[in-house]
C-alpha positions as CSV (number, residue, x, y, z in Angstrom):
1,M,73.7,109.2,125.1
2,D,75.0,108.4,121.6
3,G,78.5,107.9,123.1
4,C,77.0,105.7,125.7
5,K,75.2,103.6,123.0
6,T,78.5,102.8,121.2
7,D,80.4,102.0,124.4
8,A,81.2,98.3,124.9
9,T,79.9,98.2,128.5
10,A,76.7,99.9,127.6
11,R,76.4,97.5,124.7
12,L,76.2,94.7,127.3
13,F,73.1,96.3,128.8
14,I,71.5,96.9,125.4
15,E,72.0,93.3,124.4
16,K,70.7,92.1,127.8
17,M,67.5,94.2,127.5
18,E,67.0,93.2,123.9
19,R,67.2,89.5,124.9
20,E,64.6,90.1,127.5
21,G,62.3,91.7,124.9
22,Q,62.4,95.2,126.2
23,P,61.4,97.8,123.6
24,K,63.6,100.6,122.3
25,A,61.8,103.2,124.5
26,A,62.8,101.4,127.7
27,I,66.4,100.9,126.5
28,D,66.8,104.5,125.6
29,I,65.6,105.6,129.0
30,F,67.9,103.2,130.8
31,L,70.9,104.3,128.7
32,R,70.2,108.0,129.5
33,Y,70.2,107.2,133.2
34,Y,73.2,104.9,132.9
35,D,75.2,107.6,131.1
36,M,74.3,110.1,133.8
37,L,75.4,107.5,136.5
38,R,78.7,106.9,134.8
39,N,79.4,110.6,134.6
40,G,78.9,111.1,138.3
41,K,75.3,112.2,138.4
42,T,73.4,111.2,141.4
43,G,69.9,112.5,140.6
44,C,70.0,114.4,143.9
45,I,68.2,117.7,144.4
46,A,70.0,119.8,147.0
47,E,68.2,122.1,149.5
48,D,69.8,125.2,147.9
49,E,68.4,124.3,144.5
50,I,64.8,124.6,145.7
51,S,62.5,126.7,147.9
52,P,59.6,125.4,150.0
53,V,56.0,125.7,148.8
54,A,54.3,128.0,151.4
55,A,50.8,127.7,152.7
56,G,48.4,129.5,150.4
57,E,50.5,129.0,147.2
58,L,48.4,126.1,146.0
59,A,44.8,125.9,144.9
60,E,42.7,124.0,147.5
61,L,39.9,121.6,146.6
62,S,37.6,123.4,149.1
63,G,38.2,126.7,147.3
64,I,38.2,126.0,143.6
65,G,34.4,126.4,143.0
66,D,31.9,124.0,141.6
67,H,33.2,122.1,138.6
68,H,30.9,119.1,138.8
69,D,29.0,119.8,135.6
70,A,32.3,120.1,133.7
71,G,33.4,116.8,135.4
72,E,30.3,115.0,134.3
73,E,30.8,116.2,130.7
74,A,34.4,114.9,130.8
75,L,33.5,111.5,132.2
76,P,32.8,109.8,128.9
77,H,36.4,110.9,127.9
78,T,38.1,109.7,131.0
79,V,40.1,106.6,131.9
80,V,41.2,105.2,135.2
81,I,44.7,103.8,135.5
82,K,45.9,101.9,138.6
83,L,49.6,101.2,139.3
84,N,49.4,97.5,140.1
85,G,52.9,96.2,139.8
86,G,53.6,95.6,143.5
87,L,53.6,92.3,145.4
88,G,52.6,92.2,149.0
89,T,56.2,91.4,150.1
90,S,56.1,93.8,153.0
91,M,53.2,91.7,154.4
92,G,54.9,88.4,153.6
93,L,53.1,87.8,150.3
94,Y,54.4,87.1,146.8
95,T,51.2,87.7,144.9
96,A,49.6,90.9,143.6
97,K,48.9,93.1,146.6
98,S,45.7,94.4,145.0
99,L,44.2,90.9,145.5
100,I,44.3,91.0,149.3
101,P,40.8,91.0,150.8
102,V,40.5,94.4,152.6
103,K,36.8,95.0,153.3
104,N,33.8,92.7,153.4
105,D,35.8,90.0,151.7
106,L,36.5,92.4,148.8
107,S,40.0,93.1,147.6
108,F,41.5,96.4,146.5
109,L,40.9,95.3,142.9
110,D,37.3,94.3,143.6
111,I,36.5,97.7,145.2
112,T,38.1,99.6,142.3
113,A,36.2,97.6,139.7
114,L,32.9,98.1,141.7
115,Q,33.6,101.9,141.8
116,I,34.0,101.9,138.0
117,R,30.9,99.9,137.6
118,D,29.0,102.3,139.8
119,F,30.2,105.3,137.8
120,N,29.3,103.7,134.5
121,E,25.8,102.8,135.7
122,R,25.1,106.2,137.4
123,F,26.3,108.4,134.5
124,G,25.7,106.1,131.5
125,V,29.4,106.1,130.5
126,S,32.0,103.4,129.8
127,I,35.0,104.4,131.8
128,P,37.9,102.0,131.1
129,L,39.8,100.5,134.0
130,I,43.5,99.8,133.1
131,L,46.2,98.3,135.3
132,M,49.9,99.0,134.9
133,N,51.1,95.6,135.9
134,S,54.5,94.0,136.4
135,F,55.3,90.6,135.0
136,N,54.7,89.3,138.5
137,T,51.1,90.7,138.8
138,E,49.8,90.5,135.2
139,H,48.3,87.0,135.1
140,D,46.4,86.9,138.4
141,S,45.2,90.5,138.3
142,V,43.8,90.4,134.7
143,N,42.2,87.0,135.4
144,A,40.5,88.4,138.5
145,L,38.9,91.1,136.3
146,L,38.0,88.8,133.5
147,N,36.4,86.3,135.8
148,T,34.2,88.7,137.7
149,Y,34.0,92.1,136.0
150,R,33.5,91.4,132.3
151,D,30.7,93.9,132.3
152,I,33.2,96.8,132.7
153,D,35.2,95.7,129.7
154,T,35.2,98.5,127.2
155,G,37.3,97.0,124.5
156,I,40.4,98.8,125.8
157,P,42.9,96.3,127.2
158,F,42.6,95.8,131.0
159,S,46.3,96.2,131.4
160,F,49.8,97.0,130.0
161,I,53.0,95.8,131.5
162,Q,55.8,98.0,132.9
163,H,59.3,97.6,131.6
164,K,62.3,96.1,133.3
165,F,65.8,97.6,134.0
166,P,68.9,95.6,134.6
167,K,70.5,96.0,138.0
168,I,74.0,97.4,137.9
169,R,76.9,96.2,140.0
170,A,77.9,99.0,142.4
171,S,81.5,97.9,142.4
172,D,82.2,98.5,138.7
173,L,78.9,99.6,137.0
174,M,78.7,96.3,135.0
175,P,75.5,94.3,134.6
176,A,74.7,92.4,137.8
177,E,74.6,88.6,137.6
178,A,72.6,86.1,139.6
179,P,73.4,82.6,138.2
180,G,70.5,80.3,138.9
181,N,68.1,83.1,139.8
182,Q,67.9,85.4,136.8
183,P,64.9,87.5,138.0
184,L,67.2,89.0,140.7
185,E,69.1,90.6,137.9
186,W,66.2,93.0,137.1
187,N,64.4,95.8,138.9
188,P,61.2,97.6,138.1
189,P,62.0,101.1,136.8
190,G,59.7,102.9,139.1
191,H,56.2,104.1,138.4
192,G,57.7,106.9,136.2
193,D,57.9,104.1,133.6
194,L,54.1,104.6,133.1
195,Y,54.6,107.2,130.4
196,A,56.9,105.0,128.3
197,A,55.0,101.7,129.0
198,I,51.5,103.1,128.0
199,Q,52.9,104.2,124.7
200,S,55.1,101.2,123.8
201,S,52.2,98.9,124.6
202,G,49.9,100.7,122.1
203,V,47.3,101.5,124.8
204,L,47.9,105.3,124.6
205,D,47.1,105.3,120.9
206,K,44.0,103.1,121.4
207,L,42.7,105.5,124.1
208,I,43.2,108.6,121.9
209,D,41.7,106.9,118.9
210,R,38.6,106.1,120.9
211,G,38.2,109.7,122.0
212,Y,39.5,109.5,125.6
213,K,41.2,112.7,126.7
214,Y,41.8,112.5,130.5
215,A,43.5,109.9,132.7
216,F,43.2,109.6,136.5
217,I,46.1,107.6,137.8
218,S,46.7,106.3,141.3
219,N,48.2,103.5,143.3
220,S,46.1,100.3,143.5
221,D,46.4,100.2,147.3
222,N,45.1,103.8,147.8
223,L,41.4,103.3,148.5
224,G,41.0,107.0,149.0
225,A,41.8,107.7,145.3
226,L,38.3,107.6,143.9
227,L,37.5,109.2,140.5
228,D,36.0,112.5,141.4
229,T,33.9,114.7,139.0
230,W,34.8,117.8,141.0
231,I,38.5,117.5,140.5
232,L,38.0,116.1,136.9
233,G,36.0,119.2,136.0
234,Y,38.6,121.5,137.5
235,F,41.3,119.8,135.6
236,A,39.3,120.0,132.3
237,D,38.2,123.6,132.9
238,K,41.7,124.9,133.7
239,G,43.3,123.1,130.7
240,F,46.2,121.6,132.8
241,P,48.3,119.0,130.9
242,F,49.2,117.5,134.3
243,L,47.8,117.9,137.8
244,M,49.1,116.4,141.0
245,E,47.0,116.0,144.1
246,V,49.0,116.9,147.2
247,T,48.0,116.7,150.9
248,D,49.3,118.1,154.1
249,R,52.5,116.2,155.2
250,T,52.5,114.6,158.6
251,Y,55.2,113.0,160.7
252,M,54.3,109.6,159.2
253,D,55.0,111.1,155.7
254,R,58.4,112.5,156.6
255,K,60.2,110.1,154.4
256,G,57.8,110.5,151.5
257,G,58.2,112.7,148.4
258,H,57.4,116.4,148.9
259,I,56.9,119.2,146.3
260,A,59.0,122.3,146.2
261,R,59.9,125.0,143.7
262,L,62.9,125.2,141.5
263,K,64.7,128.5,141.0
264,N,62.7,129.1,137.8
265,G,59.5,128.9,139.7
266,S,58.3,125.6,138.4
267,L,57.2,122.8,140.8
268,V,59.3,119.8,141.4
269,L,58.9,116.5,143.3
270,R,61.8,115.4,145.5
271,E,61.9,111.8,146.7
272,A,64.0,110.7,149.7
273,A,66.4,108.9,147.3
274,Q,67.0,112.3,145.6
275,C,68.0,114.1,148.8
276,P,71.7,114.5,149.6
277,Q,72.6,113.2,153.1
278,N,73.4,116.7,154.3
279,S,69.8,117.8,153.5
280,I,68.0,114.9,155.1
281,D,67.0,116.8,158.2
282,K,65.4,119.5,156.1
283,F,63.8,116.9,153.8
284,M,62.0,115.4,156.8
285,D,61.0,118.7,158.2
286,T,57.2,118.7,157.7
287,D,56.9,122.3,158.8
288,L,59.4,123.4,156.1
289,H,58.2,121.1,153.3
290,Q,54.5,120.9,154.0
291,Y,53.0,119.1,151.0
292,F,53.2,115.4,150.2
293,N,52.6,113.8,146.8
294,T,49.6,111.4,147.1
295,N,50.5,109.9,143.7
296,N,47.0,110.7,142.5
297,L,47.7,112.3,139.1
298,W,45.6,113.7,136.3
299,I,47.0,113.7,132.8
300,R,45.8,114.9,129.4
301,L,46.5,112.0,127.0
302,D,46.9,114.2,124.0
303,A,49.5,116.3,125.9
304,L,51.4,113.1,126.8
305,K,51.4,111.9,123.2
306,E,52.6,115.3,121.9
307,M,55.5,115.3,124.4
308,R,56.4,111.6,123.6
309,R,56.7,112.5,119.9
310,Y,60.1,114.0,120.7
311,G,61.4,111.0,122.6
312,P,61.0,109.6,126.1
313,L,60.0,112.1,128.8
314,E,63.2,113.2,130.5
315,L,62.2,112.5,134.1
316,P,64.7,113.1,136.9
317,M,66.8,110.0,137.6
318,I,66.5,108.2,140.9
319,S,69.5,106.0,141.9
320,N,69.0,103.5,144.7
321,T,71.7,101.3,146.1
322,K,70.4,97.9,147.3
323,K,71.4,94.3,147.7
324,L,71.2,92.0,144.7
325,D,69.1,89.7,146.8
326,P,67.1,91.8,149.2
327,R,66.6,88.7,151.4
328,A,70.4,88.0,151.6
329,P,72.3,90.8,153.6
330,G,75.6,89.4,152.3
331,S,74.8,89.7,148.6
332,P,76.6,92.3,146.5
333,D,75.5,95.9,146.3
334,V,73.7,96.9,143.2
335,I,72.4,100.2,141.8
336,Q,68.8,100.3,140.7
337,L,67.9,103.1,138.3
338,E,64.3,104.4,138.6
339,S,62.0,107.3,138.1
340,A,58.9,108.7,139.8
341,M,55.6,109.2,138.0
342,G,55.0,112.4,139.9
343,S,58.3,114.0,138.8
344,A,56.6,114.8,135.5
345,I,55.3,117.9,137.3
346,S,58.6,119.5,136.4
347,V,58.4,118.3,132.8
348,F,55.0,119.3,131.7
349,E,54.7,123.0,131.0
350,N,52.0,124.7,133.1
351,A,51.6,121.6,135.3
352,G,49.6,122.2,138.5
353,A,49.1,120.9,142.0
354,L,45.9,120.8,144.0
355,R,45.7,120.5,147.8
356,V,43.2,117.8,148.7
357,P,42.0,116.5,152.1
358,R,43.8,113.5,153.7
359,T,40.8,111.3,152.9
360,R,42.1,111.0,149.3
361,F,45.3,109.4,150.5
362,A,44.5,106.2,152.4
363,P,47.0,103.5,151.3
364,V,47.6,100.2,153.0
365,K,51.3,99.6,153.4
366,N,51.3,97.2,156.4
367,C,49.2,94.9,158.5
368,E,48.4,97.6,161.0
369,E,46.6,99.7,158.3
370,L,45.0,96.5,157.0
371,L,43.5,95.7,160.5
372,L,41.9,99.1,160.5
373,L,40.3,98.4,157.2
374,W,39.0,95.0,158.3
375,S,37.4,96.6,161.4
376,D,34.4,98.9,161.7
377,Y,36.8,101.8,162.0
378,Y,36.1,102.1,158.2
379,V,32.8,101.5,156.4
380,L,32.1,100.7,152.8
381,T,29.5,103.0,151.3
382,A,26.8,102.1,148.8
383,D,28.9,103.6,146.0
384,Y,32.0,101.6,147.2
385,R,33.9,104.4,148.9
386,I,35.9,103.6,152.0
387,V,35.2,106.2,154.7
388,M,35.9,106.5,158.4
389,S,33.0,105.4,160.6
390,P,30.9,108.4,161.7
391,R,31.3,107.0,165.3
392,H,35.0,107.9,165.2
393,K,36.3,111.3,166.0
394,S,40.0,111.2,165.0
395,I,41.5,111.8,161.5
396,Q,43.8,108.8,161.8
397,M,44.1,106.3,164.6
398,N,47.6,105.1,165.7
399,V,47.9,101.3,165.7
400,N,51.1,99.6,166.8
401,L,51.2,95.8,166.5
402,D,54.2,93.7,167.6
403,P,55.9,92.9,164.2
404,K,57.1,89.5,165.4
405,Y,53.5,88.3,165.7
406,Y,51.5,90.5,163.4
407,G,54.0,91.7,160.7
408,I,52.9,89.4,157.9
409,L,49.4,88.6,156.7
410,D,49.3,84.9,157.6
411,N,50.2,85.8,161.2
412,L,47.6,88.5,161.3
413,K,44.9,86.2,160.1
414,E,45.9,83.5,162.6
415,R,45.6,85.9,165.5
416,F,42.2,87.3,164.3
417,P,40.6,84.1,163.1
418,S,37.0,85.5,163.6
419,G,37.8,88.9,162.1
420,A,38.9,92.2,163.4
421,P,37.7,93.5,166.7
422,S,35.4,96.6,166.9
423,L,37.6,99.7,166.7
424,A,35.0,102.3,166.0
425,G,35.3,103.6,169.6
426,C,39.0,103.1,169.9
427,E,41.4,106.1,170.0
428,S,44.7,104.2,169.8
429,L,45.8,100.5,170.0
430,S,49.1,98.9,170.9
431,I,49.7,95.1,171.1
432,T,52.9,93.8,172.5
433,G,53.5,90.0,172.5
434,D,51.5,87.1,171.1
435,V,47.8,87.6,171.6
436,K,44.9,85.8,169.8
437,F,41.5,87.4,169.6
438,G,38.1,85.7,169.9
439,K,34.9,86.7,168.2
440,G,33.0,90.0,168.8
441,V,35.8,91.7,170.8
442,I,35.2,95.4,171.4
443,I,38.2,97.8,172.0
444,T,37.6,101.4,173.1
445,G,39.6,104.4,174.2
446,K,43.4,104.3,174.4
447,T,44.2,100.6,174.7
448,S,47.5,98.9,175.3
449,I,47.6,95.0,175.4
450,I,50.8,93.5,176.8
451,N,51.7,89.8,176.9
452,T,55.3,89.1,178.1
453,S,54.7,85.5,179.1
454,G,56.3,84.0,176.0
455,T,53.2,81.9,175.2
456,Q,50.1,83.0,173.3
457,A,47.4,84.7,175.3
458,L,43.7,84.5,174.4
459,I,41.2,87.3,174.4
460,H,37.8,85.6,174.9
461,D,34.7,86.0,172.7
462,G,32.8,89.2,173.4
463,A,35.5,90.8,175.6
464,Q,35.4,94.5,176.1
465,L,38.9,96.1,176.4
466,T,40.1,99.5,177.3
467,G,43.2,101.1,179.0
468,E,46.3,99.1,179.8
469,I,45.8,95.3,179.9
470,K,48.6,93.0,181.1
471,L,48.1,89.4,180.2
472,N,51.2,87.8,181.7
């Protein structure tokens, strides 16, 4: 890396990051990855470098014994961190995704804050809620907490901001330029940046100085990721420095990161971007690689600080080739260097993984999943957990909405102006074409609604739908 630092091309990146106010920790991590890239490293993990994790190798939540007492003892020393850097671009938004109303007019952030308030009141503790924001989400998210949830303020900052990496021109590995639209020249460095950002912000030291020992970290859009005294107690009792929650991989998760074992026996996380093309079929084989990273992680703060004393955590590099402007297919190719938070499982000595039920992984990535949350398919409990309606029998219902008419949030709202239909008795739902729904609609069984007329069809108030329904 020293050679990279004195190189004239690398100096251009250093100066660019310094002008943007990026700290030395972020610059050092970028330079390490950039040096790897220039030396032909791809960050890929080939199939012959790993072995699958077999059933029975991992501890299961249902079989670890009762650790609730230890968890309650650890609660006063625990902090909750939510990864909150994402915008709702996949649903047509350019604001913090965590501010989207998802249940009973409450947003992701509202529900998370109410969960924290409930824990604090029930157990007489002061659990800090901290967001890792991007520059895009910082202002609105922090203001939402300050305006409504000042009672959960512990004196620990509500947020810290993740760093930024410069995009790299794929053609010559020089800094990418976007005259007139400078933000396009930067990319978020992935949620693996958490470890550097929490330290460079000073938040890690503040937490340790205040006696906090444990951090539970999860994505802000995963409403299944509730702080759990059972898992916390297990984590504290076992003395893990790092614990990853994994769940059984399904066909829907085939492109998501799975865990495996390196030849030395340690666990490793492999993301899709780290898989060579000739291994993609095996990567997506959910019978071979059975366990999926939920991105629900538990970390000992003192172990993180001890490791950071020796420099940035050397997380595996992820190299992604994308367009400079994602909305302009003709724009130049760029390389984005990133890292995954879960990849620290191969960095922390004696790190562990715990198999948890699917209920702890319930993210909302699209409008189809959002419609399920709006409906009575899910209910909000008194302690602010999102759980499946007891009237429903399946683990996860399949919903397929025509992306032309339901792919972005504004379109979804327009077609469900009176709220979501009742889906508690529905087994599957498919909507093809432009259909607008009235108030109090009830959908049951396996239902397919098809409108091929080219004009919007209306489902009247109180309609009861099941089976195949053709509206043209």
